[in-house]
N, C-alpha and C positions, 0 to 999 in steps of 0.2 A: 527712567527706563527699565523696561522689562523685556524676560527671554519670553515670554508667554505667546505661547502659538496662534494670530490669531486670523481663523478660514474666510477666507477671498468668497464674496457673495458668489460668483462662480465657478468650481474650480478648474485648471486647465493642466496637466502637464507639461509642464515647464522644463523639469532636466528631469534624469536619475534620481534618486533617492541615496544613492552608495552602494543599498547594500549588497548582499551576497547574486545573488538573482537579480538586482536591475534592471539590467543589460536587456531581458528577454522582456520587462512587464508593460505595460500599451495598456491602452487604457479601450481596446477595439479588438475584433474577434477577424477570425477568420483568416484563410492564408496569402503568407509574406515573401514564399520561395515557391517553384516548380518544383518538386521533387519527390519521386515515383516509389512506391515501397517495393524492397523484395516481395519472390511469393515461396517457398519449398513444396516439399511433396508432399504434406499430411494439409486432409482437409482442413486442419484450426491453426490458422497462423494468428503469432499474438505479438504486438508493437509493445517492448516495453520500456520500462529498465528497473534496478532493483532498491528500486523506495519502498516502505512502507506498504505504500498502497500496490508497486510492482507485485510485492513477496505474497499479496493475499493472491494471485491469481496463477503464481508458478508455485506452490502452493500445493493449491487445488489441485492442479495438472498430475503434480505427481503424487496425488493420495489418491486420485481415480486411478490414474497407470500404476500405484503398489495394490489395489483394491480390485489390478484383474481385468481396469474395463482398460482393453487394446486401446479402442474408437478414440482415445485422450490424445492417444500422438500427436505430437505440435512440433510448430517449429518457432521459435520466440530469436525476434532481433530487435538488436537496440534501439530506443529512442535516445537520443542526447537533449536532453530538452536544456543544457545548459548550452547547448550548439543552435538550441530551437528545430530541434528533428522536429517539432510538436508543432510546429506551422509549416510546413511543409503541404502540397498541397492532397498526397495522398495519404496522410494522416491526417487534416482535416478533411479528405469528404469519410471516412470511419465514425472519427468523432471533430464533431465542428465548434468542443468546447475546446480542445486541444490540451486534451490529461492524457496521462498515460495510466491507466494499459488502456489500450482497446485490441478489442479483439475480431475475425473473422473468419467465418463456418463456410467453409466452400463442400462443405456437405451434403446440401440439399439442390432444388433446381436454380438458384440464384442465392450470391450471395451473401450472408445474415451481417449486420456491421451492429457489435455492441459495444457500448463502452461504459463509463464507471465501473467501479470494481465490483461494486453491493451485485450491480445488474449482470454483473460478469458472473456471479456465483453465483446469485440465482440458477441463470441461463444453466448453465455448466450440470448443477445440482438436478435442475428436471431432466436437463436433456438425457443424463446419464443415469438419472435413481438412485442417486446416494451423497449424504450426508445434509440431508433435507427433506424434515418428514413429509409421506404424502397429504396427507391430514389432521384436522384434530388439536388436538391444545399442542401436542409436543411441537408441533411444522409454525403455530402460534409464538410458540414461547421464542422460537430460531431466531423468527422472521423478528419478533421484536427486538434484539438483542443485538441483530444485522442493523436495521434500521439506529438505536443509538449507537453503533457506533460510525456507523457512517453522518452522522449528527454529530458525537462529539469529540473524533479526533481531527475534523478544524482548528477546535480550542487548544486541542494538545498538540501541532505540527506546525500550521501558520499564526494559533495563537503566540502561547508559551515556545513551542522551538525555534520559532522566529523568533523573539523578540531577547530568551536567553541565549539562543548561540547564534542565531545570521543578522543581526538588525547590525551596520553600522555603527552604532552606540549604543551603550547600554542606557536605558532607564528608570528609574524605581516603580511609578506608575505603571507599565504594561507589563514588565516580568511580575511583581506581585498579582500584578488581576488574572496573569492567567498561570498564572504558579498555585493562587487560590484554587482557580478551578481544575486544574489538571492533578491535585488531590485531593478533590472535592469527585472528578470523576473515579479514580483509584479507591477511592472510600467504598461507591458507590458498585463498584465489580471486588474488591474482598465483600462484601455486606453480599454480593450472591455465590461468589466462589468459595464463603463459606459453610453455603445451605448445598453445593451441588459441586459435583467433579468436575466438569468444565461449564459453558458460560453459559448454557442452556437446560440445562437437565445431566443427565447420567450418561449420553450419548455426544460426541465428539462431532460436532458441528461445523457450517459454513461461519459459524459467530465466531468457534474459535478460529475458525483461520482470516477473519476479519481482524481479530481484535489481537491474535496475538505479533502480528507485525508492528502496530503502535504503541500498543500498553505492556505488550512481552516485551518488545528493544527496549524498551526506556525501562525498567525496570531490571533485567538483566547489564546496562549496562552500554549499552552496544549503538545507542543516540543523545546525542543536544549534550553526552557526559554529563548527567544531571541527577543521578541519581540517590549519590549523597544529597547533594538540592532539598532534593522533592521528598527525605526523608522513606525510601523504597524500601527499608528491610521491616520498614513500621505495617508492610502493608503486607503480612504473611500469607494467606491466602493464591492473593496477586502471584506471588513470588513462587509458591507451590505450581498453581498451575503452570505457569512462565516457562520453567526448568522443564515440567512432565513436557509441553509441548516441543519443546527447543529437542526433546531426545529425539521427536519421530522424526524416522529417517526422509518420510519422503518430505516433510520440513528443514531436517536440512539441505536434502536438495534442489527442493524448492528456491533455498538461499540464493542460492550462487547466480541461477541463472539471470544472464542481460547486468551482472557485479560487473561494471570497469574500473573501479578505484579499489584499496585498502593494498592488499598481500600480493604478490602475481597468484600466488596457491587457490586464490579464492575467488580470484573472477574467472566470470565466462560470458562475453559477452554477445555470445548466440551458442542455441542448444537449436541444435534439429535429431537426434536420438537420447537413448537412454547412456549412447558410450562416453558424448561428451562429459556429461554429469559424471560418470564411473572414472573418467582421465582423469577427474580435477581430484577428488576425491580419491583417488590413488596416490596424486605428488602429497596430497596433504599427513598420508599411514607414514 
């Protein structure tokens, strides 16, 4: 008698796995129901949720506004991934991959659909000319670290985060495997930040905005409740960077947008103007 799992010759989805997100996971793509997306008055329409991937974009938009880019005003609508909003026909039309965030720019002759958080950051940086050097070694460094984040974060989130925090049962092998990889990635960041104020060098960039919602939130104890388990205090340069980024006003504002959990004074399901965030911040003070 053995409990070893023997994979079938052909895998099929016979039943839900019982995990926290099992009700929305299926092995196919496309719209599951008709659902028209709302549209506000600004050119930029964001459909998202305040997960780490969603925070990347709202932080970027708030940083642009803080830099005086008035054209970066935006409407942000919540996509409730627990309820399957990402499989509505309107959202799938923007992002066939059914993942948040997704952005529509209505500022031109025809709407431009942008999906994948990294692609949205690059699009906004190039559109408005901020937080991404135009050429040369500095631009390449930012792109290097942006792509590093896009490739690494799934191991932190869908790997470590899933098996440590969300899986219906805790198993030693996957937790050890992904904890090792999470710590290796933190070590990569720590060594880079030992030499640089920001991830890609001396200047704050979209590489920081992409990375902080994942690794910053982890070392600050805001996701997975794993700070002690991963011994994050030992990554002193990551911790220094994470605390500095956390204090940026635009980061504080961006983290609130499309947040629908936690304390009520930290929730902002929709954002249509700066005053929406101002009211939330006033309630916190």
